[in-house]
C-alpha angles and dihedrals in degrees: 000000000000116000097238092053092048090052089052099044093046088046093232084130118023102219130036091222089058090047088051090052093048091051093047089050090053096244095125124077132185115201089342097308125106109254136206121226090255095057115125116250120204137171114290095027117135113225121194119191124193115215107181108289094348125077126204120203121191137173116225109235099171139006118213132165094225133012136173118253092250095053097044092096091061090068093071143018127214119247117208 
């Protein structure tokens, strides 16, 4: 699945266009490397997103095309 779509489906970023812009700005890393919006996401990947001065790091647990809002948090787990 594309990175921008995963970020939207998992609700880490609310809109796909915002996810695209974050990727273009270099604020999204997959496994420590800067990633484009079209990069493939698979289970086990570590995604790091920079939100201003804060950074969020998650591990991908599952990849699904669509998911209900309540189940979106089951697609990833936070890493401290």
